[in-house]
C-alpha positions in Angstrom: -28.1 164.8 129.2 -31.6 163.9 128.0 -30.5 163.4 124.4 -28.1 160.7 125.8 -31.0 159.0 127.5 -33.0 158.9 124.2 -30.2 156.8 122.7 -30.7 154.0 125.2 -32.9 150.9 124.6 -34.3 150.9 128.2 -34.8 153.5 130.8 -35.5 152.0 134.3 -37.2 154.6 136.5 -36.7 153.8 140.1 -37.3 155.5 143.5 -39.2 155.2 146.7 -43.0 155.6 146.8 -44.2 159.2 146.9 -41.3 160.9 145.2 -43.0 161.3 141.8 -41.4 158.3 140.1 -44.5 157.3 138.1 -45.1 160.8 136.9 -41.5 161.1 135.9 -41.7 157.9 133.9 -44.7 159.2 132.1 -43.1 162.5 131.4 -39.9 160.9 130.1 -41.9 158.7 127.7 -43.9 161.6 126.4 -40.8 163.8 126.0 -39.0 161.1 124.1 -42.0 160.6 121.8 -42.0 164.4 121.2 -38.4 164.3 120.3 -39.1 161.7 117.6 -38.4 158.5 119.4 -40.8 155.5 119.2 -41.4 154.7 122.8 -43.0 151.9 124.8 -44.1 152.9 128.3 -44.1 149.8 130.5 -45.6 149.4 133.9 -44.0 146.8 136.2 -46.2 146.6 139.2 -46.6 144.1 142.0 -50.4 144.3 141.4 -51.3 143.3 137.8 -55.0 143.9 138.2 -56.9 147.0 139.0 -56.4 150.6 137.9 -53.1 151.9 136.6 -52.0 155.4 137.7 -49.3 155.3 135.0 -51.8 154.6 132.2 -54.0 157.4 133.5 -51.1 159.9 133.3 -50.7 159.3 129.5 -54.3 158.6 128.6 -53.9 154.9 127.9 -57.3 153.2 127.9 -56.4 149.6 127.4 -54.4 148.4 130.5 -53.1 144.9 130.0 -50.2 142.7 128.9 -50.7 143.5 125.2 -49.0 146.6 123.7 -51.6 149.3 122.9 -51.1 152.6 121.0 -51.6 155.8 123.1 -50.6 158.5 120.6 -48.2 158.9 117.7 -44.8 157.5 118.8 -46.1 156.3 122.3 -47.4 152.9 123.2 -48.3 151.4 126.6 -48.1 147.9 128.2 -48.6 146.5 131.7 -46.0 143.7 132.2 -47.5 140.5 133.3 -45.8 137.4 134.8 -48.4 135.1 133.2 -47.7 136.6 129.8 -43.9 136.1 130.3 -44.5 132.5 131.3 -46.6 132.0 128.2 -43.9 133.4 126.0 -41.2 131.2 127.6 -43.3 128.0 127.2 -44.1 128.9 123.6 -40.3 129.1 122.9 -39.4 126.1 125.0 -42.1 123.7 123.7 -42.2 122.4 120.1 -45.8 123.7 119.4 -47.8 126.7 120.6 -50.8 124.6 121.4 -48.7 122.7 123.9 -47.8 125.9 125.7 -51.5 126.9 125.8 -52.4 123.5 127.1 -49.7 123.6 129.8 -50.9 127.0 131.0 -54.4 125.6 131.4 -53.3 123.0 133.9 -54.0 124.1 137.4 -50.9 122.4 138.9 -48.6 124.4 136.6 -50.3 127.7 137.2 -50.1 127.2 140.9 -46.4 126.3 140.6 -45.6 129.4 138.5 -47.5 131.6 141.0 -46.0 130.0 144.1 -42.8 131.9 144.5 -41.7 135.5 144.0 -38.7 134.4 141.9 -40.9 132.6 139.4 -43.2 135.6 139.1 -40.2 137.9 138.6 -38.8 135.6 136.0 -42.1 135.9 134.1 -42.0 139.7 134.3 -38.4 139.8 133.1 -39.1 137.4 130.2 -42.0 139.4 128.9 -39.8 142.6 129.0 -37.0 140.7 127.2 -39.5 139.4 124.6 -40.7 143.0 123.9 -37.1 144.2 123.6 -36.2 141.5 121.1 -39.3 142.1 118.9 -38.5 143.5 115.5 -40.7 144.8 112.6 -40.7 143.3 109.1 -38.0 145.7 108.0 -35.7 144.4 110.7 -35.8 147.5 113.0 -36.8 147.2 116.6 -40.5 147.4 117.3 -39.7 149.2 120.6 -36.4 151.0 120.1 -36.9 152.8 123.5 -38.7 151.3 126.5 -39.4 153.4 129.6 -40.1 151.1 132.6 -41.8 152.4 135.7 -40.3 150.1 138.3 -42.3 149.2 141.5 -41.3 150.3 145.0 -37.5 150.1 145.5 -37.5 146.8 147.3 -39.4 145.0 144.5 -37.2 146.7 141.9 -34.0 145.6 143.5 -35.3 142.1 143.9 -36.1 142.0 140.2 -32.6 143.3 139.4 -30.9 140.7 141.7 -33.0 137.9 140.2 -30.7 137.0 137.2 -27.7 136.5 139.4 -29.7 134.2 141.8 -31.1 132.2 138.9 -27.7 131.8 137.1 -26.2 130.5 140.3 -28.8 127.7 140.3 -29.2 127.2 136.5 -26.2 128.4 134.6 -27.2 126.5 131.4 -30.2 125.4 129.5 -32.9 127.7 128.0 -33.7 129.4 131.3 -30.0 130.1 132.0 -29.4 131.4 128.5 -32.4 133.8 128.6 -31.7 135.0 132.1 -28.1 135.7 131.1 -29.2 137.7 128.1 -31.5 139.7 130.4 -28.7 140.3 132.9 -26.3 141.4 130.1 -29.0 143.8 128.9 -29.6 145.3 132.3 -26.0 145.8 133.1 -25.0 147.2 129.7 -24.6 151.0 130.0 -24.8 151.4 126.3 -28.4 150.0 126.2 -29.7 150.6 129.7 -29.9 153.6 132.0 -31.3 153.7 135.5 -33.1 157.0 136.4 -33.2 157.4 140.2 -35.9 159.7 141.6 -35.8 161.6 144.9 -37.2 164.6 146.7 -35.2 167.5 148.2 -35.7 166.3 151.8 -33.2 164.6 154.1 -35.0 161.2 154.4 -35.7 160.7 150.6 -32.1 161.7 149.8 -30.7 159.2 152.4 -32.9 156.4 150.9 -31.8 157.3 147.3 -28.1 157.1 148.3 -28.8 153.6 149.7 -30.5 152.6 146.5 -27.6 154.0 144.5 -25.2 151.8 146.5 -27.4 148.7 145.8 -27.5 149.6 142.1 -23.7 149.7 142.0 -23.5 146.4 143.8 -25.8 144.9 141.2 -23.7 146.5 138.4 -26.8 148.4 137.0 -25.9 151.6 135.2 -27.1 154.6 137.2 -27.1 157.3 134.6 -28.9 160.2 136.2 -30.7 161.2 139.4 -33.7 163.4 139.4 -34.4 165.7 142.3 -38.2 166.3 142.0 -40.3 169.2 143.3 -37.5 171.5 144.0 -39.0 174.7 145.5 -38.1 178.0 143.8 -35.6 180.1 145.7 -36.3 183.8 144.9 -33.3 185.0 146.9 -29.8 186.0 145.8 -26.9 185.4 148.2 -27.0 189.1 149.1 -30.7 189.3 149.6 -30.8 186.2 151.7 -28.0 187.5 153.9 -30.0 190.7 154.4 -33.1 188.8 155.3 -31.2 186.7 157.9 -30.0 189.9 159.5 -33.5 191.3 159.6 -34.9 188.1 161.2 -32.1 188.1 163.7 -33.3 191.5 164.9 -37.1 191.1 164.7 -37.4 187.4 165.5 -39.5 184.7 163.8 -41.7 185.6 160.8 -44.6 183.9 159.1 -42.3 182.9 156.3 -39.9 181.0 158.6 -41.4 177.6 157.6 -40.9 178.3 153.9 -37.3 179.5 154.5 -36.5 176.4 156.5 -37.9 174.3 153.6 -35.7 176.1 151.2 -32.6 175.5 153.4 -33.5 171.8 153.6 -33.9 171.5 149.8 -30.6 173.2 149.2 -28.8 171.0 151.7 -30.4 167.9 150.2 -29.4 169.0 146.7 -25.8 169.6 147.8 -25.6 166.2 149.5 -27.0 164.3 146.6 -24.8 166.0 144.1 -21.7 165.4 146.3 -22.3 161.7 147.3 -24.2 160.2 144.3 -21.4 160.1 141.7 -23.9 160.6 138.9 -25.4 163.6 137.1 -28.2 165.3 138.9 -31.3 166.8 137.2 -33.5 169.2 139.2 -37.2 169.6 138.4 -39.3 172.5 139.6 -42.2 172.3 141.9 -45.3 172.9 139.6 -48.8 173.8 140.6 -50.5 171.2 138.4 -51.0 167.5 139.1 -51.9 164.3 137.3 -51.7 164.2 133.5 -51.2 168.0 133.3 -48.1 167.6 135.4 -46.7 164.8 133.2 -47.3 166.9 130.1 -45.7 170.0 131.7 -42.6 168.1 132.8 -42.3 166.6 129.3 -42.4 170.1 127.9 -39.4 171.0 130.0 -37.6 167.9 128.8 -38.4 168.2 125.1 -40.5 170.9 123.5 -42.8 169.7 120.8 -41.1 169.0 117.5 -43.6 167.9 115.0 -41.0 167.3 112.3 -38.6 165.4 114.6 -37.2 162.1 113.1 -35.1 159.5 114.9 -32.8 157.2 113.1 -33.7 153.9 114.8 -30.8 151.3 114.8 -31.0 147.8 113.4 -30.6 145.0 115.9 
C-alpha cells in the first residue's frame, strides 16, 4: 500500500484537528525519504506567520515560503499566498521588475488579501509552481510532495476553489493555470488523499463526511489512516472468558479500558465497511513530538541507506 503512495507526485494529508494529521504528514515524508524518494514536505496553514508544529516535527529550522533542506532526501516549505501571487504576476507580466513593483503597491496587496478565494488561489499557484519545477537534467525537483492540509473546512474550500474559479473565468492565464491545478488534484495517478481519523465514534463520523465531500469534488481518496489504535491483548476466547467473569463479579477497575477497546473495534469496523477505501491502522505509541514522527516513519519504511528511486521525467 505504501509503495503505491511513494509513486504519486502529491500526497494530501487531511483530517480534523486533533487526530494526528500533522504528525502523520511528517512521518510519511520521513518514511518516503528513507525509502529513497526525494520529498518536499509542505505546510498549508491558514496562519502563515508564527511557529510551525510541522517544521518542529522534522527539525526544519527555516520556516518560510522558500524551500529549505532538512536532511538528505527531505526538504520543507511553508506555502504562502503572497509567494503564489508573486509567481503568477511574474509569469503574467512581461518583466519580473513589473511584478515586484506591482506587489509593492498597497492597493494591489489589499486586493489580493481581501477575499479567501484570492488567498487560496495564491496558495494553489505556489504549490503548482513547485510541482512544475524541474532540475537542469529535466527531472522533477520535487518528485514527491507531502502536503499537510489545514483543518478540514479550509482543505475542502481549497479543493473546491478550482471549480468555482473556472465557472467565472474558464479562459485566460488564470483559467488555464486553475484548470491545470484541478486536473492535477483529480488525477489518481499523480495525487492521493490520505484521510486521518481516530478510533472513536465522532472522529469516524466526521471522516466519513469528509470522504463523501472528497468524492463529490472528485479527489482521489487512496487510503484512510486510523491513528492511535489501542492494543488489544485478548483473543476471542480470552475476552469471552473475561466477560463471563465480569458478569459474575460486577464492574472492575479495567472496565474503562475495556470499553475503549470496544469503541475502537467498532469504529474500525464501521470505517472499513463504509469508507470504500483501504484502511491502515497505526498503533498507540508512548512517545510524542519528533520521536513519534520518527517511530511511525520506521513502521512505514525501515531505514534503507542504499535505497534508490527512479524519478520519472516530466
